[in-house]
PyMOL Python script that loads the backbone (N, CA, C, O; Angstrom):
from pymol import cmd

cmd.read_pdbstr("""\
ATOM      1  N   MET A   1       0.520  -1.214  -0.156  1.00  0.00           N
ATOM      2  CA  MET A   1       0.019   0.081   0.166  1.00  0.00           C
ATOM      3  C   MET A   1       1.207   1.143  -0.115  1.00  0.00           C
ATOM      4  O   MET A   1       1.454   1.270  -1.314  1.00  0.00           O
ATOM      5  N   LEU A   2       1.925   1.867   0.692  1.00  0.00           N
ATOM      6  CA  LEU A   2       2.890   2.236   0.596  1.00  0.00           C
ATOM      7  C   LEU A   2       4.077   3.138  -0.297  1.00  0.00           C
ATOM      8  O   LEU A   2       4.803   4.127  -0.192  1.00  0.00           O
ATOM      9  N   GLY A   3       3.625   1.787  -1.462  1.00  0.00           N
ATOM     10  CA  GLY A   3       4.774   1.558  -2.263  1.00  0.00           C
ATOM     11  C   GLY A   3       3.967   1.995  -3.700  1.00  0.00           C
ATOM     12  O   GLY A   3       4.431   2.049  -4.839  1.00  0.00           O
ATOM     13  N   THR A   4       2.733   2.257  -3.273  1.00  0.00           N
ATOM     14  CA  THR A   4       1.678   2.685  -4.340  1.00  0.00           C
ATOM     15  C   THR A   4       1.708   4.729  -3.904  1.00  0.00           C
ATOM     16  O   THR A   4       1.726   5.787  -4.533  1.00  0.00           O
ATOM     17  N   THR A   5       1.698   4.350  -2.721  1.00  0.00           N
ATOM     18  CA  THR A   5       1.205   5.834  -2.495  1.00  0.00           C
ATOM     19  C   THR A   5       2.463   6.613  -2.346  1.00  0.00           C
ATOM     20  O   THR A   5       2.466   7.642  -1.669  1.00  0.00           O
ATOM     21  N   ASN A   6       3.873   6.038  -3.133  1.00  0.00           N
ATOM     22  CA  ASN A   6       5.223   6.762  -2.880  1.00  0.00           C
ATOM     23  C   ASN A   6       6.023   6.351  -3.564  1.00  0.00           C
ATOM     24  O   ASN A   6       7.230   6.466  -3.352  1.00  0.00           O
ATOM     25  N   ALA A   7       5.183   5.425  -5.142  1.00  0.00           N
ATOM     26  CA  ALA A   7       6.385   4.783  -5.299  1.00  0.00           C
ATOM     27  C   ALA A   7       6.063   6.234  -6.606  1.00  0.00           C
ATOM     28  O   ALA A   7       6.345   5.592  -7.618  1.00  0.00           O
ATOM     29  N   PRO A   8       5.732   7.467  -7.063  1.00  0.00           N
ATOM     30  CA  PRO A   8       6.487   8.109  -7.950  1.00  0.00           C
ATOM     31  C   PRO A   8       7.281   9.114  -7.272  1.00  0.00           C
ATOM     32  O   PRO A   8       7.370  10.148  -7.933  1.00  0.00           O
ATOM     33  N   TYR A   9       7.848   9.131  -6.229  1.00  0.00           N
ATOM     34  CA  TYR A   9       8.109  11.098  -4.895  1.00  0.00           C
ATOM     35  C   TYR A   9       9.227   9.631  -4.515  1.00  0.00           C
ATOM     36  O   TYR A   9       9.214   8.408  -4.380  1.00  0.00           O
ATOM     37  N   ARG A  10      10.264  11.027  -4.474  1.00  0.00           N
ATOM     38  CA  ARG A  10      11.286  10.031  -3.919  1.00  0.00           C
ATOM     39  C   ARG A  10      11.872  11.149  -2.525  1.00  0.00           C
ATOM     40  O   ARG A  10      12.957  11.644  -2.220  1.00  0.00           O
ATOM     41  N   ARG A  11      10.289  11.181  -1.882  1.00  0.00           N
ATOM     42  CA  ARG A  11      10.382  11.604  -0.490  1.00  0.00           C
ATOM     43  C   ARG A  11       9.527  10.608  -0.029  1.00  0.00           C
ATOM     44  O   ARG A  11       8.465  10.472  -0.637  1.00  0.00           O
ATOM     45  N   MET A  12       9.817   9.724   1.123  1.00  0.00           N
ATOM     46  CA  MET A  12       8.709   9.115   0.963  1.00  0.00           C
ATOM     47  C   MET A  12       7.705   9.152   2.868  1.00  0.00           C
ATOM     48  O   MET A  12       7.974   9.834   3.857  1.00  0.00           O
ATOM     49  N   MET A  13       6.849   8.361   2.706  1.00  0.00           N
ATOM     50  CA  MET A  13       5.839   8.559   3.145  1.00  0.00           C
ATOM     51  C   MET A  13       5.264   7.094   4.908  1.00  0.00           C
ATOM     52  O   MET A  13       4.706   6.016   5.115  1.00  0.00           O
ATOM     53  N   SER A  14       5.583   7.609   5.228  1.00  0.00           N
ATOM     54  CA  SER A  14       6.076   6.091   6.267  1.00  0.00           C
ATOM     55  C   SER A  14       4.548   6.047   6.988  1.00  0.00           C
ATOM     56  O   SER A  14       4.330   7.179   7.420  1.00  0.00           O
ATOM     57  N   ALA A  15       3.468   5.190   7.260  1.00  0.00           N
ATOM     58  CA  ALA A  15       2.576   5.127   7.694  1.00  0.00           C
ATOM     59  C   ALA A  15       2.255   5.560   8.996  1.00  0.00           C
ATOM     60  O   ALA A  15       1.081   5.276   9.234  1.00  0.00           O
ATOM     61  N   THR A  16       2.768   6.088   9.869  1.00  0.00           N
ATOM     62  CA  THR A  16       2.769   7.037  11.111  1.00  0.00           C
ATOM     63  C   THR A  16       2.467   7.670  10.683  1.00  0.00           C
ATOM     64  O   THR A  16       1.238   7.669  10.760  1.00  0.00           O
ATOM     65  N   ASP A  17       3.169   9.141   9.603  1.00  0.00           N
ATOM     66  CA  ASP A  17       3.512   9.784   8.484  1.00  0.00           C
ATOM     67  C   ASP A  17       1.420  10.425   8.397  1.00  0.00           C
ATOM     68  O   ASP A  17       0.630  11.255   8.845  1.00  0.00           O
ATOM     69  N   LEU A  18       1.528   9.434   7.617  1.00  0.00           N
ATOM     70  CA  LEU A  18       0.184   9.029   6.572  1.00  0.00           C
ATOM     71  C   LEU A  18      -1.407   9.289   7.453  1.00  0.00           C
ATOM     72  O   LEU A  18      -2.229  10.205   7.477  1.00  0.00           O
ATOM     73  N   VAL A  19      -1.264   7.723   8.222  1.00  0.00           N
ATOM     74  CA  VAL A  19      -2.313   8.414  10.054  1.00  0.00           C
ATOM     75  C   VAL A  19      -2.514   9.848   9.979  1.00  0.00           C
ATOM     76  O   VAL A  19      -3.552  10.383   9.591  1.00  0.00           O
ATOM     77  N   ALA A  20      -1.172  10.605  10.480  1.00  0.00           N
ATOM     78  CA  ALA A  20      -0.918  11.626  11.419  1.00  0.00           C
ATOM     79  C   ALA A  20      -1.281  12.663   9.866  1.00  0.00           C
ATOM     80  O   ALA A  20      -1.264  13.872  10.099  1.00  0.00           O
ATOM     81  N   ARG A  21      -1.577  12.285   8.453  1.00  0.00           N
ATOM     82  CA  ARG A  21      -1.825  13.674   7.353  1.00  0.00           C
ATOM     83  C   ARG A  21      -3.598  13.282   7.617  1.00  0.00           C
ATOM     84  O   ARG A  21      -4.267  14.288   7.382  1.00  0.00           O
ATOM     85  N   ILE A  22      -4.221  12.414   7.921  1.00  0.00           N
ATOM     86  CA  ILE A  22      -5.151  11.802   7.270  1.00  0.00           C
ATOM     87  C   ILE A  22      -6.080  12.601   8.200  1.00  0.00           C
ATOM     88  O   ILE A  22      -6.832  13.572   8.111  1.00  0.00           O
ATOM     89  N   THR A  23      -5.748  11.895   8.954  1.00  0.00           N
ATOM     90  CA  THR A  23      -6.453  12.320  11.147  1.00  0.00           C
ATOM     91  C   THR A  23      -6.606  14.157  11.345  1.00  0.00           C
ATOM     92  O   THR A  23      -7.523  14.777  11.881  1.00  0.00           O
ATOM     93  N   SER A  24      -5.131  14.773  10.585  1.00  0.00           N
ATOM     94  CA  SER A  24      -5.310  16.032  10.830  1.00  0.00           C
ATOM     95  C   SER A  24      -5.434  17.503  10.343  1.00  0.00           C
ATOM     96  O   SER A  24      -5.404  18.576  10.946  1.00  0.00           O
ATOM     97  N   ARG A  25      -5.691  16.927   8.101  1.00  0.00           N
ATOM     98  CA  ARG A  25      -6.448  16.826   7.140  1.00  0.00           C
ATOM     99  C   ARG A  25      -4.413  18.096   7.038  1.00  0.00           C
ATOM    100  O   ARG A  25      -3.474  17.882   6.271  1.00  0.00           O
ATOM    101  N   ASP A  26      -4.494  18.922   7.832  1.00  0.00           N
ATOM    102  CA  ASP A  26      -2.495  19.252   7.536  1.00  0.00           C
ATOM    103  C   ASP A  26      -1.222  18.213   5.799  1.00  0.00           C
ATOM    104  O   ASP A  26      -0.098  18.009   5.342  1.00  0.00           O
ATOM    105  N   TRP A  27      -2.354  18.040   5.684  1.00  0.00           N
ATOM    106  CA  TRP A  27      -1.259  18.498   4.208  1.00  0.00           C
ATOM    107  C   TRP A  27       0.026  18.836   3.795  1.00  0.00           C
ATOM    108  O   TRP A  27       0.552  17.816   3.352  1.00  0.00           O
ATOM    109  N   ARG A  28       0.409  19.322   3.763  1.00  0.00           N
ATOM    110  CA  ARG A  28       1.608  20.319   3.678  1.00  0.00           C
ATOM    111  C   ARG A  28       2.284  20.105   3.388  1.00  0.00           C
ATOM    112  O   ARG A  28       3.184  19.901   4.202  1.00  0.00           O
ATOM    113  N   ASN A  29       2.662  19.867   1.476  1.00  0.00           N
ATOM    114  CA  ASN A  29       4.062  18.927   1.357  1.00  0.00           C
ATOM    115  C   ASN A  29       3.592  17.130   1.174  1.00  0.00           C
ATOM    116  O   ASN A  29       4.480  16.342   1.500  1.00  0.00           O
ATOM    117  N   TRP A  30       2.721  16.732   0.848  1.00  0.00           N
ATOM    118  CA  TRP A  30       2.258  15.850   0.995  1.00  0.00           C
ATOM    119  C   TRP A  30       1.002  15.391   0.307  1.00  0.00           C
ATOM    120  O   TRP A  30       0.770  14.191   0.158  1.00  0.00           O
ATOM    121  N   ILE A  31       0.052  16.495  -0.182  1.00  0.00           N
ATOM    122  CA  ILE A  31      -0.482  16.284  -1.128  1.00  0.00           C
ATOM    123  C   ILE A  31      -1.318  15.253  -2.121  1.00  0.00           C
ATOM    124  O   ILE A  31      -2.442  14.761  -2.218  1.00  0.00           O
ATOM    125  N   ALA A  32       0.033  15.247  -2.833  1.00  0.00           N
ATOM    126  CA  ALA A  32      -0.084  14.054  -3.508  1.00  0.00           C
ATOM    127  C   ALA A  32       0.248  12.267  -3.433  1.00  0.00           C
ATOM    128  O   ALA A  32       0.273  11.467  -4.368  1.00  0.00           O
ATOM    129  N   HIS A  33       0.429  12.080  -2.277  1.00  0.00           N
ATOM    130  CA  HIS A  33       0.461  10.750  -1.182  1.00  0.00           C
ATOM    131  C   HIS A  33      -0.928  11.177  -1.327  1.00  0.00           C
ATOM    132  O   HIS A  33      -1.808  10.900  -2.142  1.00  0.00           O
ATOM    133  N   ILE A  34      -0.867  11.945  -0.280  1.00  0.00           N
ATOM    134  CA  ILE A  34      -2.565  12.437   0.177  1.00  0.00           C
ATOM    135  C   ILE A  34      -3.561  11.603  -1.106  1.00  0.00           C
ATOM    136  O   ILE A  34      -4.378  10.713  -0.867  1.00  0.00           O
ATOM    137  N   VAL A  35      -3.161  12.290  -2.783  1.00  0.00           N
ATOM    138  CA  VAL A  35      -4.609  11.830  -3.160  1.00  0.00           C
ATOM    139  C   VAL A  35      -3.310  10.312  -4.286  1.00  0.00           C
ATOM    140  O   VAL A  35      -3.630   9.741  -5.329  1.00  0.00           O
ATOM    141  N   MET A  36      -2.504  10.212  -3.806  1.00  0.00           N
ATOM    142  CA  MET A  36      -2.552   7.899  -5.122  1.00  0.00           C
ATOM    143  C   MET A  36      -2.394   7.506  -3.009  1.00  0.00           C
ATOM    144  O   MET A  36      -1.560   6.699  -2.600  1.00  0.00           O
ATOM    145  N   PHE A  37      -3.080   8.050  -2.321  1.00  0.00           N
ATOM    146  CA  PHE A  37      -3.572   7.310  -1.214  1.00  0.00           C
ATOM    147  C   PHE A  37      -4.554   6.851  -1.728  1.00  0.00           C
ATOM    148  O   PHE A  37      -4.770   5.662  -1.963  1.00  0.00           O
ATOM    149  N   PHE A  38      -5.475   8.086  -2.023  1.00  0.00           N
ATOM    150  CA  PHE A  38      -7.342   7.886  -1.831  1.00  0.00           C
ATOM    151  C   PHE A  38      -7.352   7.391  -3.839  1.00  0.00           C
ATOM    152  O   PHE A  38      -8.117   6.441  -4.011  1.00  0.00           O
ATOM    153  N   THR A  39      -6.835   7.759  -4.859  1.00  0.00           N
ATOM    154  CA  THR A  39      -7.333   6.934  -5.752  1.00  0.00           C
ATOM    155  C   THR A  39      -6.524   6.339  -6.518  1.00  0.00           C
ATOM    156  O   THR A  39      -6.626   6.556  -7.726  1.00  0.00           O
ATOM    157  N   GLU A  40      -5.862   5.750  -6.201  1.00  0.00           N
ATOM    158  CA  GLU A  40      -5.023   4.785  -7.200  1.00  0.00           C
ATOM    159  C   GLU A  40      -4.445   3.555  -5.353  1.00  0.00           C
ATOM    160  O   GLU A  40      -3.616   2.700  -5.664  1.00  0.00           O
ATOM    161  N   VAL A  41      -4.705   3.538  -4.323  1.00  0.00           N
ATOM    162  CA  VAL A  41      -4.681   2.020  -3.587  1.00  0.00           C
ATOM    163  C   VAL A  41      -6.043   1.738  -3.892  1.00  0.00           C
ATOM    164  O   VAL A  41      -6.854   2.590  -4.256  1.00  0.00           O
ATOM    165  N   ARG A  42      -6.392  -0.078  -3.661  1.00  0.00           N
ATOM    166  CA  ARG A  42      -7.582  -0.378  -3.476  1.00  0.00           C
ATOM    167  C   ARG A  42      -8.559   0.146  -2.707  1.00  0.00           C
ATOM    168  O   ARG A  42      -8.131   1.262  -2.413  1.00  0.00           O
ATOM    169  N   PRO A  43      -9.823  -0.025  -2.110  1.00  0.00           N
ATOM    170  CA  PRO A  43     -10.564   0.583  -1.218  1.00  0.00           C
ATOM    171  C   PRO A  43      -9.999  -0.156  -0.513  1.00  0.00           C
ATOM    172  O   PRO A  43      -8.907   0.283  -0.154  1.00  0.00           O
ATOM    173  N   GLU A  44     -10.443  -1.829   0.144  1.00  0.00           N
ATOM    174  CA  GLU A  44     -10.803  -2.325   0.931  1.00  0.00           C
ATOM    175  C   GLU A  44      -9.652  -2.386   1.824  1.00  0.00           C
ATOM    176  O   GLU A  44      -9.444  -2.528   3.030  1.00  0.00           O
ATOM    177  N   LEU A  45      -8.559  -2.119   0.060  1.00  0.00           N
ATOM    178  CA  LEU A  45      -6.683  -1.754   1.044  1.00  0.00           C
ATOM    179  C   LEU A  45      -6.505  -0.369   1.766  1.00  0.00           C
ATOM    180  O   LEU A  45      -5.380  -0.206   2.240  1.00  0.00           O
ATOM    181  N   VAL A  46      -7.344   0.599   1.932  1.00  0.00           N
ATOM    182  CA  VAL A  46      -7.932   1.995   2.147  1.00  0.00           C
ATOM    183  C   VAL A  46      -8.786   1.779   3.699  1.00  0.00           C
ATOM    184  O   VAL A  46      -8.737   2.260   4.831  1.00  0.00           O
ATOM    185  N   LEU A  47      -9.498   0.848   3.026  1.00  0.00           N
ATOM    186  CA  LEU A  47     -10.740   0.763   4.815  1.00  0.00           C
ATOM    187  C   LEU A  47      -9.392  -0.125   5.544  1.00  0.00           C
ATOM    188  O   LEU A  47      -9.019   0.203   6.670  1.00  0.00           O
ATOM    189  N   GLU A  48      -8.795  -1.125   4.891  1.00  0.00           N
ATOM    190  CA  GLU A  48      -7.472  -1.926   5.933  1.00  0.00           C
ATOM    191  C   GLU A  48      -6.683  -1.269   6.112  1.00  0.00           C
ATOM    192  O   GLU A  48      -6.350  -1.116   7.287  1.00  0.00           O
ATOM    193  N   PHE A  49      -6.132  -0.705   5.305  1.00  0.00           N
ATOM    194  CA  PHE A  49      -5.542   1.333   6.348  1.00  0.00           C
ATOM    195  C   PHE A  49      -6.240   1.483   7.839  1.00  0.00           C
ATOM    196  O   PHE A  49      -6.209   0.871   8.907  1.00  0.00           O
ATOM    197  N   ALA A  50      -6.643   2.210   7.498  1.00  0.00           N
ATOM    198  CA  ALA A  50      -7.463   2.586   8.879  1.00  0.00           C
ATOM    199  C   ALA A  50      -7.980   2.173   9.374  1.00  0.00           C
ATOM    200  O   ALA A  50      -7.989   2.563  10.542  1.00  0.00           O
ATOM    201  N   GLU A  51      -8.869   1.050   9.023  1.00  0.00           N
ATOM    202  CA  GLU A  51      -8.648   0.373  10.619  1.00  0.00           C
ATOM    203  C   GLU A  51      -7.773  -0.459  11.421  1.00  0.00           C
ATOM    204  O   GLU A  51      -7.841  -0.853  12.585  1.00  0.00           O
ATOM    205  N   ARG A  52      -7.006  -0.608  10.569  1.00  0.00           N
ATOM    206  CA  ARG A  52      -5.514  -1.229  11.460  1.00  0.00           C
ATOM    207  C   ARG A  52      -4.588  -0.055  12.283  1.00  0.00           C
ATOM    208  O   ARG A  52      -3.611  -0.403  12.946  1.00  0.00           O
ATOM    209  N   HIS A  53      -4.849   0.853  12.210  1.00  0.00           N
ATOM    210  CA  HIS A  53      -4.485   2.412  12.690  1.00  0.00           C
ATOM    211  C   HIS A  53      -4.710   3.394  13.876  1.00  0.00           C
ATOM    212  O   HIS A  53      -4.023   4.103  14.613  1.00  0.00           O
ATOM    213  N   ALA A  54      -6.844   2.879  13.570  1.00  0.00           N
ATOM    214  CA  ALA A  54      -7.372   3.485  14.832  1.00  0.00           C
ATOM    215  C   ALA A  54      -7.904   4.485  14.015  1.00  0.00           C
ATOM    216  O   ALA A  54      -8.427   5.359  14.708  1.00  0.00           O
ATOM    217  N   ILE A  55      -7.978   4.705  12.805  1.00  0.00           N
ATOM    218  CA  ILE A  55      -8.919   6.139  12.240  1.00  0.00           C
ATOM    219  C   ILE A  55     -10.150   5.710  11.720  1.00  0.00           C
ATOM    220  O   ILE A  55     -10.464   4.806  10.946  1.00  0.00           O
ATOM    221  N   PRO A  56     -10.880   6.726  12.436  1.00  0.00           N
ATOM    222  CA  PRO A  56     -12.595   6.203  12.602  1.00  0.00           C
ATOM    223  C   PRO A  56     -12.903   6.608  10.806  1.00  0.00           C
ATOM    224  O   PRO A  56     -12.338   7.370  10.022  1.00  0.00           O
ATOM    225  N   ILE A  57     -14.202   5.570  10.674  1.00  0.00           N
ATOM    226  CA  ILE A  57     -13.814   5.073   9.605  1.00  0.00           C
ATOM    227  C   ILE A  57     -14.531   7.315   9.282  1.00  0.00           C
ATOM    228  O   ILE A  57     -13.722   8.012   8.669  1.00  0.00           O
ATOM    229  N   GLN A  58     -15.829   7.988   9.722  1.00  0.00           N
ATOM    230  CA  GLN A  58     -15.831   9.309   9.575  1.00  0.00           C
ATOM    231  C   GLN A  58     -14.702  10.700   9.433  1.00  0.00           C
ATOM    232  O   GLN A  58     -14.930  11.697   8.747  1.00  0.00           O
ATOM    233  N   ASP A  59     -13.769  10.521  10.058  1.00  0.00           N
ATOM    234  CA  ASP A  59     -11.870  10.184   9.942  1.00  0.00           C
ATOM    235  C   ASP A  59     -11.864  10.270   8.704  1.00  0.00           C
ATOM    236  O   ASP A  59     -12.128  11.368   8.213  1.00  0.00           O
ATOM    237  N   LEU A  60     -11.577   9.202   7.884  1.00  0.00           N
ATOM    238  CA  LEU A  60     -11.342   8.313   6.818  1.00  0.00           C
ATOM    239  C   LEU A  60     -11.652   9.602   6.289  1.00  0.00           C
ATOM    240  O   LEU A  60     -10.998  10.644   6.267  1.00  0.00           O
ATOM    241  N   ALA A  61     -13.417   9.147   5.638  1.00  0.00           N
ATOM    242  CA  ALA A  61     -14.148   9.344   5.064  1.00  0.00           C
ATOM    243  C   ALA A  61     -14.240  11.552   4.465  1.00  0.00           C
ATOM    244  O   ALA A  61     -14.230  12.016   3.325  1.00  0.00           O
ATOM    245  N   ALA A  62     -14.332  12.449   6.106  1.00  0.00           N
ATOM    246  CA  ALA A  62     -13.753  13.963   6.205  1.00  0.00           C
ATOM    247  C   ALA A  62     -12.192  13.800   5.535  1.00  0.00           C
ATOM    248  O   ALA A  62     -11.321  14.657   5.681  1.00  0.00           O
ATOM    249  N   SER A  63     -12.098  13.151   5.144  1.00  0.00           N
ATOM    250  CA  SER A  63     -10.802  13.217   4.683  1.00  0.00           C
ATOM    251  C   SER A  63      -9.821  12.782   3.133  1.00  0.00           C
ATOM    252  O   SER A  63      -8.759  13.106   2.602  1.00  0.00           O
ATOM    253  N   TYR A  64     -11.207  11.679   2.841  1.00  0.00           N
ATOM    254  CA  TYR A  64     -11.270  11.690   1.435  1.00  0.00           C
ATOM    255  C   TYR A  64     -11.651  12.846   1.411  1.00  0.00           C
ATOM    256  O   TYR A  64     -10.860  13.615   0.865  1.00  0.00           O
ATOM    257  N   GLU A  65     -13.101  13.535   2.016  1.00  0.00           N
ATOM    258  CA  GLU A  65     -14.317  13.893   1.189  1.00  0.00           C
ATOM    259  C   GLU A  65     -13.234  15.858   0.852  1.00  0.00           C
ATOM    260  O   GLU A  65     -13.167  16.438  -0.231  1.00  0.00           O
ATOM    261  N   ALA A  66     -12.655  16.297   2.094  1.00  0.00           N
ATOM    262  CA  ALA A  66     -11.413  17.249   2.193  1.00  0.00           C
ATOM    263  C   ALA A  66     -10.263  17.604   0.663  1.00  0.00           C
ATOM    264  O   ALA A  66     -10.143  18.608  -0.039  1.00  0.00           O
ATOM    265  N   MET A  67      -9.387  15.851   0.628  1.00  0.00           N
ATOM    266  CA  MET A  67      -9.405  16.072  -0.223  1.00  0.00           C
ATOM    267  C   MET A  67      -9.365  15.938  -1.771  1.00  0.00           C
ATOM    268  O   MET A  67      -8.417  15.993  -2.555  1.00  0.00           O
ATOM    269  N   LYS A  68     -10.854  15.722  -1.982  1.00  0.00           N
ATOM    270  CA  LYS A  68     -11.548  15.783  -2.805  1.00  0.00           C
ATOM    271  C   LYS A  68     -11.855  17.224  -3.403  1.00  0.00           C
ATOM    272  O   LYS A  68     -11.877  17.924  -4.416  1.00  0.00           O
ATOM    273  N   SER A  69     -11.999  17.177  -2.500  1.00  0.00           N
ATOM    274  CA  SER A  69     -12.986  19.335  -2.984  1.00  0.00           C
ATOM    275  C   SER A  69     -10.904  20.396  -3.253  1.00  0.00           C
ATOM    276  O   SER A  69     -10.408  21.212  -4.029  1.00  0.00           O
ATOM    277  N   THR A  70     -10.641  19.896  -2.486  1.00  0.00           N
ATOM    278  CA  THR A  70      -9.081  20.521  -2.657  1.00  0.00           C
ATOM    279  C   THR A  70      -8.576  20.008  -3.903  1.00  0.00           C
ATOM    280  O   THR A  70      -8.071  20.889  -4.599  1.00  0.00           O
ATOM    281  N   THR A  71      -8.564  19.123  -4.281  1.00  0.00           N
ATOM    282  CA  THR A  71      -7.425  18.844  -4.855  1.00  0.00           C
ATOM    283  C   THR A  71      -8.279  18.051  -6.715  1.00  0.00           C
ATOM    284  O   THR A  71      -7.613  17.577  -7.636  1.00  0.00           O
ATOM    285  N   GLY A  72      -9.507  18.160  -6.683  1.00  0.00           N
ATOM    286  CA  GLY A  72     -10.948  18.341  -8.174  1.00  0.00           C
ATOM    287  C   GLY A  72     -10.671  16.533  -8.035  1.00  0.00           C
ATOM    288  O   GLY A  72     -11.618  15.958  -8.572  1.00  0.00           O
ATOM    289  N   GLU A  73      -9.451  15.357  -7.360  1.00  0.00           N
ATOM    290  CA  GLU A  73      -9.143  14.196  -7.579  1.00  0.00           C
ATOM    291  C   GLU A  73     -10.127  12.742  -7.057  1.00  0.00           C
ATOM    292  O   GLU A  73     -10.025  12.207  -5.953  1.00  0.00           O
ATOM    293  N   SER A  74     -10.837  12.417  -7.902  1.00  0.00           N
ATOM    294  CA  SER A  74     -11.829  11.234  -7.198  1.00  0.00           C
ATOM    295  C   SER A  74     -11.420   9.802  -7.272  1.00  0.00           C
ATOM    296  O   SER A  74     -10.581   9.486  -8.116  1.00  0.00           O
ATOM    297  N   SER A  75     -12.063   8.659  -6.257  1.00  0.00           N
ATOM    298  CA  SER A  75     -11.894   7.931  -6.285  1.00  0.00           C
ATOM    299  C   SER A  75     -13.818   7.017  -6.737  1.00  0.00           C
ATOM    300  O   SER A  75     -14.294   7.993  -7.316  1.00  0.00           O
ATOM    301  N   PRO A  76     -14.285   6.575  -6.762  1.00  0.00           N
ATOM    302  CA  PRO A  76     -15.939   6.384  -7.610  1.00  0.00           C
ATOM    303  C   PRO A  76     -15.710   5.466  -6.434  1.00  0.00           C
ATOM    304  O   PRO A  76     -16.259   5.814  -5.388  1.00  0.00           O
ATOM    305  N   ALA A  77     -14.656   3.827  -6.411  1.00  0.00           N
ATOM    306  CA  ALA A  77     -14.982   3.375  -6.079  1.00  0.00           C
ATOM    307  C   ALA A  77     -14.753   3.684  -4.542  1.00  0.00           C
ATOM    308  O   ALA A  77     -15.728   3.725  -3.790  1.00  0.00           O
ATOM    309  N   LEU A  78     -13.857   3.835  -4.213  1.00  0.00           N
ATOM    310  CA  LEU A  78     -13.545   4.200  -2.672  1.00  0.00           C
ATOM    311  C   LEU A  78     -15.017   4.364  -1.948  1.00  0.00           C
ATOM    312  O   LEU A  78     -15.533   3.572  -1.159  1.00  0.00           O
ATOM    313  N   GLU A  79     -15.708   5.984  -2.581  1.00  0.00           N
ATOM    314  CA  GLU A  79     -16.773   6.200  -1.713  1.00  0.00           C
ATOM    315  C   GLU A  79     -17.593   5.692  -1.495  1.00  0.00           C
ATOM    316  O   GLU A  79     -17.999   5.870  -0.347  1.00  0.00           O
ATOM    317  N   SER A  80     -18.414   4.727  -2.391  1.00  0.00           N
ATOM    318  CA  SER A  80     -18.983   3.501  -2.631  1.00  0.00           C
ATOM    319  C   SER A  80     -18.845   3.013  -1.215  1.00  0.00           C
ATOM    320  O   SER A  80     -19.587   2.876  -0.243  1.00  0.00           O
ATOM    321  N   ALA A  81     -17.618   2.816  -1.499  1.00  0.00           N
ATOM    322  CA  ALA A  81     -17.014   1.381  -0.284  1.00  0.00           C
ATOM    323  C   ALA A  81     -17.567   2.752   1.880  1.00  0.00           C
ATOM    324  O   ALA A  81     -18.044   2.295   2.919  1.00  0.00           O
ATOM    325  N   LEU A  82     -17.246   3.958   1.637  1.00  0.00           N
ATOM    326  CA  LEU A  82     -17.675   4.398   2.388  1.00  0.00           C
ATOM    327  C   LEU A  82     -18.853   4.981   2.970  1.00  0.00           C
ATOM    328  O   LEU A  82     -19.024   5.431   4.103  1.00  0.00           O
ATOM    329  N   GLU A  83     -19.821   4.870   1.755  1.00  0.00           N
ATOM    330  CA  GLU A  83     -21.725   5.456   2.080  1.00  0.00           C
ATOM    331  C   GLU A  83     -21.424   4.279   2.330  1.00  0.00           C
ATOM    332  O   GLU A  83     -20.939   4.417   3.454  1.00  0.00           O
ATOM    333  N   ARG A  84     -21.368   3.375   2.133  1.00  0.00           N
ATOM    334  CA  ARG A  84     -21.540   2.049   3.190  1.00  0.00           C
ATOM    335  C   ARG A  84     -21.383   1.723   4.083  1.00  0.00           C
ATOM    336  O   ARG A  84     -22.136   1.006   4.741  1.00  0.00           O
ATOM    337  N   LEU A  85     -20.118   2.244   4.457  1.00  0.00           N
ATOM    338  CA  LEU A  85     -19.942   2.032   6.044  1.00  0.00           C
ATOM    339  C   LEU A  85     -19.861   2.918   6.935  1.00  0.00           C
ATOM    340  O   LEU A  85     -18.978   2.751   7.776  1.00  0.00           O
ATOM    341  N   VAL A  86     -21.050   4.564   7.088  1.00  0.00           N
ATOM    342  CA  VAL A  86     -20.863   5.985   7.218  1.00  0.00           C
ATOM    343  C   VAL A  86     -22.310   5.870   7.531  1.00  0.00           C
ATOM    344  O   VAL A  86     -22.965   6.876   7.801  1.00  0.00           O
TER     345      VAL A  86
END
""", "prot")
cmd.dss("prot")
cmd.show_as("cartoon", "prot")
cmd.util.cbc("prot")
cmd.orient("prot")
């Protein structure tokens, strides 16, 4: 999962960094990684990551929506998965 998130970039984001960025929605210098996480990682892996790192589904959904409104990028498959859970 982190391989997909980090693949196009030199600067590597750790799982701890990703959790912090998702929960705080402070993406300075990490927005491209966040977009890759939400749009390129399979929805079931995004949800599993959130569960393993104790990110409430509402926080994950809010972070996704904030990313979407900021960048215009989206993941219909993730949106569908989140709608079933929220």
